[in-house]
CHARMM internal coordinates of N, CA and C (Angstrom, degrees):
IC EDIT
DIST 1 N 1 CA 1.4409
DIST 1 CA 1 C 1.5148
ANGL 1 N 1 CA 1 C 109.36
DIST 1 C 2 N 1.3127
ANGL 1 CA 1 C 2 N 114.40
DIHE 1 N 1 CA 1 C 2 N 130.27
DIST 2 N 2 CA 1.4512
ANGL 1 C 2 N 2 CA 119.06
DIHE 1 CA 1 C 2 N 2 CA -177.76
DIST 2 CA 2 C 1.5199
ANGL 2 N 2 CA 2 C 113.45
DIHE 1 C 2 N 2 CA 2 C -102.74
DIST 2 C 3 N 1.3239
ANGL 2 CA 2 C 3 N 118.68
DIHE 2 N 2 CA 2 C 3 N -17.55
DIST 3 N 3 CA 1.4521
ANGL 2 C 3 N 3 CA 117.05
DIHE 2 CA 2 C 3 N 3 CA -176.33
DIST 3 CA 3 C 1.5112
ANGL 3 N 3 CA 3 C 114.19
DIHE 2 C 3 N 3 CA 3 C -160.28
DIST 3 C 4 N 1.3178
ANGL 3 CA 3 C 4 N 113.16
DIHE 3 N 3 CA 3 C 4 N 154.18
DIST 4 N 4 CA 1.4596
ANGL 3 C 4 N 4 CA 120.26
DIHE 3 CA 3 C 4 N 4 CA 179.22
DIST 4 CA 4 C 1.5312
ANGL 4 N 4 CA 4 C 111.27
DIHE 3 C 4 N 4 CA 4 C -68.56
DIST 4 C 5 N 1.3113
ANGL 4 CA 4 C 5 N 117.27
DIHE 4 N 4 CA 4 C 5 N -28.92
DIST 5 N 5 CA 1.4637
ANGL 4 C 5 N 5 CA 120.11
DIHE 4 CA 4 C 5 N 5 CA -178.68
DIST 5 CA 5 C 1.5292
ANGL 5 N 5 CA 5 C 110.62
DIHE 4 C 5 N 5 CA 5 C -62.22
DIST 5 C 6 N 1.3184
ANGL 5 CA 5 C 6 N 117.97
DIHE 5 N 5 CA 5 C 6 N -40.41
DIST 6 N 6 CA 1.4651
ANGL 5 C 6 N 6 CA 120.98
DIHE 5 CA 5 C 6 N 6 CA 176.73
DIST 6 CA 6 C 1.5210
ANGL 6 N 6 CA 6 C 110.73
DIHE 5 C 6 N 6 CA 6 C -60.36
DIST 6 C 7 N 1.3177
ANGL 6 CA 6 C 7 N 116.41
DIHE 6 N 6 CA 6 C 7 N -40.07
DIST 7 N 7 CA 1.4655
ANGL 6 C 7 N 7 CA 120.72
DIHE 6 CA 6 C 7 N 7 CA 179.03
DIST 7 CA 7 C 1.5254
ANGL 7 N 7 CA 7 C 111.27
DIHE 6 C 7 N 7 CA 7 C -64.60
DIST 7 C 8 N 1.3242
ANGL 7 CA 7 C 8 N 116.74
DIHE 7 N 7 CA 7 C 8 N -41.31
DIST 8 N 8 CA 1.4687
ANGL 7 C 8 N 8 CA 120.96
DIHE 7 CA 7 C 8 N 8 CA 178.78
DIST 8 CA 8 C 1.5211
ANGL 8 N 8 CA 8 C 110.43
DIHE 7 C 8 N 8 CA 8 C -64.64
DIST 8 C 9 N 1.3249
ANGL 8 CA 8 C 9 N 117.10
DIHE 8 N 8 CA 8 C 9 N -43.54
DIST 9 N 9 CA 1.4650
ANGL 8 C 9 N 9 CA 120.76
DIHE 8 CA 8 C 9 N 9 CA 178.44
DIST 9 CA 9 C 1.5232
ANGL 9 N 9 CA 9 C 110.49
DIHE 8 C 9 N 9 CA 9 C -62.70
DIST 9 C 10 N 1.3183
ANGL 9 CA 9 C 10 N 117.12
DIHE 9 N 9 CA 9 C 10 N -46.79
DIST 10 N 10 CA 1.4679
ANGL 9 C 10 N 10 CA 121.15
DIHE 9 CA 9 C 10 N 10 CA -179.56
DIST 10 CA 10 C 1.5305
ANGL 10 N 10 CA 10 C 110.61
DIHE 9 C 10 N 10 CA 10 C -62.76
DIST 10 C 11 N 1.3206
ANGL 10 CA 10 C 11 N 117.76
DIHE 10 N 10 CA 10 C 11 N -43.15
DIST 11 N 11 CA 1.4678
ANGL 10 C 11 N 11 CA 120.36
DIHE 10 CA 10 C 11 N 11 CA -179.45
DIST 11 CA 11 C 1.5183
ANGL 11 N 11 CA 11 C 111.43
DIHE 10 C 11 N 11 CA 11 C -65.74
DIST 11 C 12 N 1.3259
ANGL 11 CA 11 C 12 N 116.73
DIHE 11 N 11 CA 11 C 12 N -37.01
DIST 12 N 12 CA 1.4623
ANGL 11 C 12 N 12 CA 120.08
DIHE 11 CA 11 C 12 N 12 CA 177.49
DIST 12 CA 12 C 1.5262
ANGL 12 N 12 CA 12 C 110.25
DIHE 11 C 12 N 12 CA 12 C -62.79
DIST 12 C 13 N 1.3285
ANGL 12 CA 12 C 13 N 117.08
DIHE 12 N 12 CA 12 C 13 N -44.26
DIST 13 N 13 CA 1.4644
ANGL 12 C 13 N 13 CA 120.80
DIHE 12 CA 12 C 13 N 13 CA 177.53
DIST 13 CA 13 C 1.5270
ANGL 13 N 13 CA 13 C 111.17
DIHE 12 C 13 N 13 CA 13 C -62.25
DIST 13 C 14 N 1.3175
ANGL 13 CA 13 C 14 N 115.75
DIHE 13 N 13 CA 13 C 14 N -40.67
DIST 14 N 14 CA 1.4643
ANGL 13 C 14 N 14 CA 119.33
DIHE 13 CA 13 C 14 N 14 CA 178.32
DIST 14 CA 14 C 1.5290
ANGL 14 N 14 CA 14 C 110.83
DIHE 13 C 14 N 14 CA 14 C -64.54
DIST 14 C 15 N 1.3260
ANGL 14 CA 14 C 15 N 116.90
DIHE 14 N 14 CA 14 C 15 N -42.05
DIST 15 N 15 CA 1.4632
ANGL 14 C 15 N 15 CA 120.96
DIHE 14 CA 14 C 15 N 15 CA -178.11
DIST 15 CA 15 C 1.5177
ANGL 15 N 15 CA 15 C 112.89
DIHE 14 C 15 N 15 CA 15 C -62.22
DIST 15 C 16 N 1.3301
ANGL 15 CA 15 C 16 N 116.47
DIHE 15 N 15 CA 15 C 16 N -38.95
DIST 16 N 16 CA 1.4664
ANGL 15 C 16 N 16 CA 119.29
DIHE 15 CA 15 C 16 N 16 CA -177.26
DIST 16 CA 16 C 1.5323
ANGL 16 N 16 CA 16 C 112.37
DIHE 15 C 16 N 16 CA 16 C -102.35
DIST 16 C 17 N 1.3312
ANGL 16 CA 16 C 17 N 115.78
DIHE 16 N 16 CA 16 C 17 N 7.59
DIST 17 N 17 CA 1.4632
ANGL 16 C 17 N 17 CA 122.99
DIHE 16 CA 16 C 17 N 17 CA 178.17
DIST 17 CA 17 C 1.5271
ANGL 17 N 17 CA 17 C 111.87
DIHE 16 C 17 N 17 CA 17 C 57.38
DIST 17 C 18 N 1.3332
ANGL 17 CA 17 C 18 N 115.39
DIHE 17 N 17 CA 17 C 18 N 41.92
DIST 18 N 18 CA 1.4665
ANGL 17 C 18 N 18 CA 121.44
DIHE 17 CA 17 C 18 N 18 CA 179.51
DIST 18 CA 18 C 1.5283
ANGL 18 N 18 CA 18 C 109.97
DIHE 17 C 18 N 18 CA 18 C -96.07
DIST 18 C 19 N 1.3159
ANGL 18 CA 18 C 19 N 114.93
DIHE 18 N 18 CA 18 C 19 N 152.73
DIST 19 N 19 CA 1.4487
ANGL 18 C 19 N 19 CA 121.08
DIHE 18 CA 18 C 19 N 19 CA 174.82
DIST 19 CA 19 C 1.5294
ANGL 19 N 19 CA 19 C 107.86
DIHE 18 C 19 N 19 CA 19 C -90.04
DIST 19 C 20 N 1.3094
ANGL 19 CA 19 C 20 N 116.95
DIHE 19 N 19 CA 19 C 20 N 140.93
DIST 20 N 20 CA 1.4592
ANGL 19 C 20 N 20 CA 122.34
DIHE 19 CA 19 C 20 N 20 CA -176.08
DIST 20 CA 20 C 1.5184
ANGL 20 N 20 CA 20 C 111.17
DIHE 19 C 20 N 20 CA 20 C -107.04
DIST 20 C 21 N 1.3222
ANGL 20 CA 20 C 21 N 115.80
DIHE 20 N 20 CA 20 C 21 N 133.00
DIST 21 N 21 CA 1.4637
ANGL 20 C 21 N 21 CA 122.00
DIHE 20 CA 20 C 21 N 21 CA 174.89
DIST 21 CA 21 C 1.5188
ANGL 21 N 21 CA 21 C 107.19
DIHE 20 C 21 N 21 CA 21 C -111.80
DIST 21 C 22 N 1.3178
ANGL 21 CA 21 C 22 N 116.66
DIHE 21 N 21 CA 21 C 22 N 112.89
DIST 22 N 22 CA 1.4606
ANGL 21 C 22 N 22 CA 121.48
DIHE 21 CA 21 C 22 N 22 CA 179.29
DIST 22 CA 22 C 1.5230
ANGL 22 N 22 CA 22 C 109.36
DIHE 21 C 22 N 22 CA 22 C -161.89
DIST 22 C 23 N 1.3307
ANGL 22 CA 22 C 23 N 116.90
DIHE 22 N 22 CA 22 C 23 N 141.84
DIST 23 N 23 CA 1.4638
ANGL 22 C 23 N 23 CA 119.85
DIHE 22 CA 22 C 23 N 23 CA 176.35
DIST 23 CA 23 C 1.5368
ANGL 23 N 23 CA 23 C 112.67
DIHE 22 C 23 N 23 CA 23 C -84.49
DIST 23 C 24 N 1.3145
ANGL 23 CA 23 C 24 N 117.62
DIHE 23 N 23 CA 23 C 24 N 0.85
DIST 24 N 24 CA 1.4646
ANGL 23 C 24 N 24 CA 123.36
DIHE 23 CA 23 C 24 N 24 CA -175.95
DIST 24 CA 24 C 1.5349
ANGL 24 N 24 CA 24 C 110.93
DIHE 23 C 24 N 24 CA 24 C -70.09
DIST 24 C 25 N 1.3166
ANGL 24 CA 24 C 25 N 117.03
DIHE 24 N 24 CA 24 C 25 N 123.07
DIST 25 N 25 CA 1.4671
ANGL 24 C 25 N 25 CA 122.03
DIHE 24 CA 24 C 25 N 25 CA -178.13
DIST 25 CA 25 C 1.5282
ANGL 25 N 25 CA 25 C 112.60
DIHE 24 C 25 N 25 CA 25 C -65.63
DIST 25 C 26 N 1.3227
ANGL 25 CA 25 C 26 N 117.98
DIHE 25 N 25 CA 25 C 26 N -23.65
DIST 26 N 26 CA 1.4662
ANGL 25 C 26 N 26 CA 120.21
DIHE 25 CA 25 C 26 N 26 CA 178.09
DIST 26 CA 26 C 1.5226
ANGL 26 N 26 CA 26 C 111.03
DIHE 25 C 26 N 26 CA 26 C -60.33
DIST 26 C 27 N 1.3282
ANGL 26 CA 26 C 27 N 117.06
DIHE 26 N 26 CA 26 C 27 N -35.81
DIST 27 N 27 CA 1.4548
ANGL 26 C 27 N 27 CA 119.71
DIHE 26 CA 26 C 27 N 27 CA -179.77
DIST 27 CA 27 C 1.5290
ANGL 27 N 27 CA 27 C 111.41
DIHE 26 C 27 N 27 CA 27 C -69.64
DIST 27 C 28 N 1.3049
ANGL 27 CA 27 C 28 N 116.90
DIHE 27 N 27 CA 27 C 28 N -32.63
DIST 28 N 28 CA 1.4698
ANGL 27 C 28 N 28 CA 119.11
DIHE 27 CA 27 C 28 N 28 CA 175.97
DIST 28 CA 28 C 1.5289
ANGL 28 N 28 CA 28 C 110.19
DIHE 27 C 28 N 28 CA 28 C -64.72
DIST 28 C 29 N 1.3163
ANGL 28 CA 28 C 29 N 116.29
DIHE 28 N 28 CA 28 C 29 N -39.30
DIST 29 N 29 CA 1.4682
ANGL 28 C 29 N 29 CA 120.54
DIHE 28 CA 28 C 29 N 29 CA 177.05
DIST 29 CA 29 C 1.5269
ANGL 29 N 29 CA 29 C 110.14
DIHE 28 C 29 N 29 CA 29 C -63.89
DIST 29 C 30 N 1.3224
ANGL 29 CA 29 C 30 N 117.07
DIHE 29 N 29 CA 29 C 30 N -44.68
DIST 30 N 30 CA 1.4695
ANGL 29 C 30 N 30 CA 120.57
DIHE 29 CA 29 C 30 N 30 CA 179.10
DIST 30 CA 30 C 1.5216
ANGL 30 N 30 CA 30 C 109.80
DIHE 29 C 30 N 30 CA 30 C -61.87
DIST 30 C 31 N 1.3294
ANGL 30 CA 30 C 31 N 117.11
DIHE 30 N 30 CA 30 C 31 N -41.33
DIST 31 N 31 CA 1.4637
ANGL 30 C 31 N 31 CA 121.42
DIHE 30 CA 30 C 31 N 31 CA -178.19
DIST 31 CA 31 C 1.5313
ANGL 31 N 31 CA 31 C 112.25
DIHE 30 C 31 N 31 CA 31 C -64.67
DIST 31 C 32 N 1.3146
ANGL 31 CA 31 C 32 N 117.46
DIHE 31 N 31 CA 31 C 32 N -26.65
DIST 32 N 32 CA 1.4653
ANGL 31 C 32 N 32 CA 120.03
DIHE 31 CA 31 C 32 N 32 CA 177.27
DIST 32 CA 32 C 1.5232
ANGL 32 N 32 CA 32 C 111.91
DIHE 31 C 32 N 32 CA 32 C -68.55
DIST 32 C 33 N 1.3282
ANGL 32 CA 32 C 33 N 116.45
DIHE 32 N 32 CA 32 C 33 N -24.86
DIST 33 N 33 CA 1.4580
ANGL 32 C 33 N 33 CA 120.92
DIHE 32 CA 32 C 33 N 33 CA -173.08
DIST 33 CA 33 C 1.5226
ANGL 33 N 33 CA 33 C 113.96
DIHE 32 C 33 N 33 CA 33 C -115.77
DIST 33 C 34 N 1.3251
ANGL 33 CA 33 C 34 N 117.25
DIHE 33 N 33 CA 33 C 34 N 2.94
DIST 34 N 34 CA 1.4639
ANGL 33 C 34 N 34 CA 122.13
DIHE 33 CA 33 C 34 N 34 CA 179.73
DIST 34 CA 34 C 1.5285
ANGL 34 N 34 CA 34 C 108.19
DIHE 33 C 34 N 34 CA 34 C -142.36
DIST 34 C 35 N 1.3191
ANGL 34 CA 34 C 35 N 116.73
DIHE 34 N 34 CA 34 C 35 N 173.34
DIST 35 N 35 CA 1.4755
ANGL 34 C 35 N 35 CA 118.65
DIHE 34 CA 34 C 35 N 35 CA 175.88
DIST 35 CA 35 C 1.5321
ANGL 35 N 35 CA 35 C 113.61
DIHE 34 C 35 N 35 CA 35 C -81.28
DIST 35 C 36 N 1.3245
ANGL 35 CA 35 C 36 N 119.23
DIHE 35 N 35 CA 35 C 36 N 16.65
DIST 36 N 36 CA 1.4559
ANGL 35 C 36 N 36 CA 122.33
DIHE 35 CA 35 C 36 N 36 CA 179.01
DIST 36 CA 36 C 1.5238
ANGL 36 N 36 CA 36 C 109.33
DIHE 35 C 36 N 36 CA 36 C -57.81
DIST 36 C 37 N 1.3341
ANGL 36 CA 36 C 37 N 114.88
DIHE 36 N 36 CA 36 C 37 N 129.64
DIST 37 N 37 CA 1.4706
ANGL 36 C 37 N 37 CA 120.48
DIHE 36 CA 36 C 37 N 37 CA 179.81
DIST 37 CA 37 C 1.5274
ANGL 37 N 37 CA 37 C 108.51
DIHE 36 C 37 N 37 CA 37 C -102.22
DIST 37 C 38 N 1.3253
ANGL 37 CA 37 C 38 N 115.69
DIHE 37 N 37 CA 37 C 38 N 128.17
DIST 38 N 38 CA 1.4552
ANGL 37 C 38 N 38 CA 121.40
DIHE 37 CA 37 C 38 N 38 CA 178.57
DIST 38 CA 38 C 1.5175
ANGL 38 N 38 CA 38 C 109.60
DIHE 37 C 38 N 38 CA 38 C -108.37
DIST 38 C 39 N 1.3120
ANGL 38 CA 38 C 39 N 115.43
DIHE 38 N 38 CA 38 C 39 N 141.51
DIST 39 N 39 CA 1.4586
ANGL 38 C 39 N 39 CA 121.09
DIHE 38 CA 38 C 39 N 39 CA 175.82
DIST 39 CA 39 C 1.5110
ANGL 39 N 39 CA 39 C 107.53
DIHE 38 C 39 N 39 CA 39 C -96.78
DIST 39 C 40 N 1.3232
ANGL 39 CA 39 C 40 N 116.07
DIHE 39 N 39 CA 39 C 40 N 123.37
DIST 40 N 40 CA 1.4560
ANGL 39 C 40 N 40 CA 121.57
DIHE 39 CA 39 C 40 N 40 CA 179.44
DIST 40 CA 40 C 1.5129
ANGL 40 N 40 CA 40 C 109.08
DIHE 39 C 40 N 40 CA 40 C -110.92
DIST 40 C 41 N 1.3129
ANGL 40 CA 40 C 41 N 116.85
DIHE 40 N 40 CA 40 C 41 N 139.60
DIST 41 N 41 CA 1.4657
ANGL 40 C 41 N 41 CA 121.27
DIHE 40 CA 40 C 41 N 41 CA 177.39
DIST 41 CA 41 C 1.4923
ANGL 41 N 41 CA 41 C 110.48
DIHE 40 C 41 N 41 CA 41 C -75.87
END
COOR INIT
IC SEED 1 N 1 CA 1 C
IC BUILD
C-alpha cells in the first residue's frame, strides 16, 4: 500500500457495495484481502 487515499477509496466502495474501476495495482492487492469488487475491462 502506497497511500491512505487508496484505503479511503477502497473503504468507501466497500461501505456502499460499489464496484471499483481503476488500473492501480494497490486496489488489486486490497481486493485479494477484502470483499472489494474490481471491474476489469
